[in-house]
C-alpha positions as CSV (number, residue, x, y, z in Angstrom):
1,X,9.2,-14.4,8.9
2,X,6.4,-13.7,11.6
3,X,4.3,-10.6,11.0
4,X,4.4,-8.4,14.3
5,X,0.9,-6.4,13.4
6,X,-2.1,-7.2,15.8
7,X,-4.3,-9.7,14.6
8,X,-7.0,-7.1,13.0
9,X,-8.4,-9.4,10.7
10,X,-9.9,-11.1,13.6
11,X,-11.9,-8.0,13.9
12,X,-12.9,-7.6,10.5
13,X,-16.7,-8.2,10.3
14,X,-18.7,-11.0,8.2
15,X,-20.4,-7.9,6.1
16,X,-17.1,-6.6,5.2
17,X,-15.7,-10.3,4.3
18,X,-18.8,-10.8,2.1
19,X,-18.1,-7.0,0.5
20,X,-14.5,-7.9,-0.2
21,X,-15.6,-11.8,-1.5
22,X,-17.6,-9.7,-4.2
23,X,-15.2,-7.1,-4.7
24,X,-12.6,-9.7,-5.5
25,X,-14.8,-11.5,-7.6
26,X,-16.4,-8.7,-9.8
27,X,-12.9,-8.9,-12.1
28,X,-12.1,-5.8,-12.1
29,X,-8.4,-4.6,-13.2
30,X,-7.6,-3.2,-9.9
31,X,-9.1,-5.4,-7.4
32,X,-7.9,-8.5,-9.4
33,X,-4.8,-10.5,-7.1
34,X,-3.3,-11.7,-10.1
35,X,-2.7,-8.2,-10.7
36,X,-1.2,-7.3,-7.7
37,X,2.7,-7.3,-8.3
38,X,2.1,-7.1,-12.0
39,X,4.7,-3.9,-11.8
40,X,6.3,-4.3,-8.6
41,X,10.3,-4.4,-8.9
42,X,11.9,-7.9,-9.3
43,X,14.1,-7.1,-5.8
44,X,10.9,-6.1,-4.3
45,X,9.0,-9.6,-4.9
46,X,12.1,-11.4,-3.9
47,X,12.6,-9.4,-0.6
48,X,8.9,-10.3,0.0
49,X,9.0,-13.7,-1.0
50,X,12.7,-14.2,1.3
51,X,10.4,-12.9,4.4
52,X,13.1,-9.9,4.4
53,X,9.6,-7.4,3.6
54,X,6.8,-8.0,5.4
55,X,3.8,-7.7,3.0
56,X,1.1,-7.5,5.8
57,X,2.7,-5.1,7.7
58,X,3.2,-2.8,4.9
59,X,-1.0,-3.8,4.1
60,X,-1.4,-2.2,7.8
61,X,0.8,0.2,7.6
62,X,-0.5,1.8,4.8
63,X,-4.2,0.7,6.0
64,X,-2.9,2.8,9.4
65,X,-1.8,6.1,6.9
66,X,-5.2,6.1,5.4
67,X,-6.9,6.3,8.8
68,X,-9.1,3.0,8.0
69,X,-10.1,0.2,10.9
70,X,-10.3,-3.3,9.9
71,X,-13.3,-2.8,7.8
72,X,-12.3,0.0,5.6
73,X,-14.4,3.0,7.9
74,X,-12.4,5.9,8.6
75,X,-11.6,5.9,12.3
76,X,-8.6,8.6,12.2
77,X,-4.8,8.4,12.0
78,X,-4.1,7.9,15.7
79,X,-7.1,5.1,15.9
80,X,-5.7,3.6,13.1
81,X,-2.4,3.7,14.0
82,X,-3.4,2.2,17.2
83,X,-5.5,-0.5,15.4
84,X,-3.1,-1.6,12.8
85,X,0.1,-1.1,14.4
86,X,-0.3,-1.8,17.7
87,X,0.7,2.0,19.0
88,X,-0.7,5.4,19.4
89,X,1.2,8.6,18.5
90,X,3.2,7.8,21.4
91,X,6.7,7.6,20.7
92,X,8.1,10.9,20.9
93,X,10.8,9.5,22.9
94,X,12.3,7.3,20.1
95,X,11.3,10.3,17.7
96,X,13.8,12.6,19.8
97,X,16.2,10.0,20.1
98,X,16.5,9.3,16.6
99,X,16.1,13.3,15.3
100,X,19.4,13.6,18.1
101,X,21.5,11.1,16.5
102,X,21.0,12.5,13.2
103,X,21.7,15.9,14.4
104,X,24.9,14.7,15.6
105,X,26.2,12.5,12.9
106,X,24.8,14.8,9.7
107,X,24.7,18.4,11.0
108,X,27.2,17.9,13.9
109,X,24.9,19.3,16.3
110,X,25.8,18.0,19.7
111,X,22.2,18.8,21.3
112,X,18.9,20.1,20.5
113,X,17.5,20.8,23.5
114,X,16.5,24.6,23.8
115,X,19.8,26.4,26.2
116,X,18.7,30.4,25.5
117,X,22.0,31.1,24.3
118,X,22.2,32.2,20.7
119,X,25.6,30.7,20.3
120,X,24.1,27.6,21.2
121,X,20.8,27.6,19.8
122,X,21.5,28.6,16.3
123,X,23.7,26.6,13.6
124,X,24.8,27.6,10.0
125,X,24.4,23.8,8.2
126,X,25.2,23.4,4.4
127,X,22.4,23.0,2.4
128,X,23.9,19.4,1.1
129,X,23.7,18.6,5.2
130,X,19.8,19.3,5.6
131,X,19.2,17.1,2.6
132,X,21.4,14.4,4.3
133,X,19.5,15.1,7.6
134,X,15.9,15.2,6.1
135,X,16.8,12.1,3.9
136,X,17.6,10.2,7.0
137,X,15.0,11.9,9.0
138,X,12.4,10.3,6.3
139,X,14.1,6.9,5.9
140,X,14.3,6.4,9.7
141,X,10.7,7.1,10.1
142,X,9.7,4.9,6.7
143,X,11.6,2.3,8.4
144,X,9.1,2.2,11.3
145,X,5.8,3.0,9.9
146,X,6.4,0.0,7.7
147,X,8.7,-2.5,10.0
148,X,11.4,-2.6,7.5
149,X,14.6,-3.6,9.1
150,X,17.7,-4.2,6.7
């Protein structure tokens, strides 16, 4: 599977590369690559090995969620997303489309626009429908952030 992540490793400074080499050579368990997958579920290992899950993209997504650049320096969440995922906070259109689809499919609400009418703007929903909608939204966001497609 080809990574869709911009080539951020090209922007890593030589000083950072040296620091990483030293940390890896120190032999501490928490930086030992031999232990990286020791507690990972077999299904995830198989999916990574088969290219179903792009582990490099997941690493970039995690760095973005920590607000770090290619050298591990704090740059803020928006900038880190841009660096690692090639996107800014934009995507409001995609998020709104996904929200509208979840509202229609799970909550049976046909429109999320404000229509200045209590009968159209307020809806009774069951707690289990609300739970299902929140789970669907979380999963859609996780798939988008981590570039997972299954």
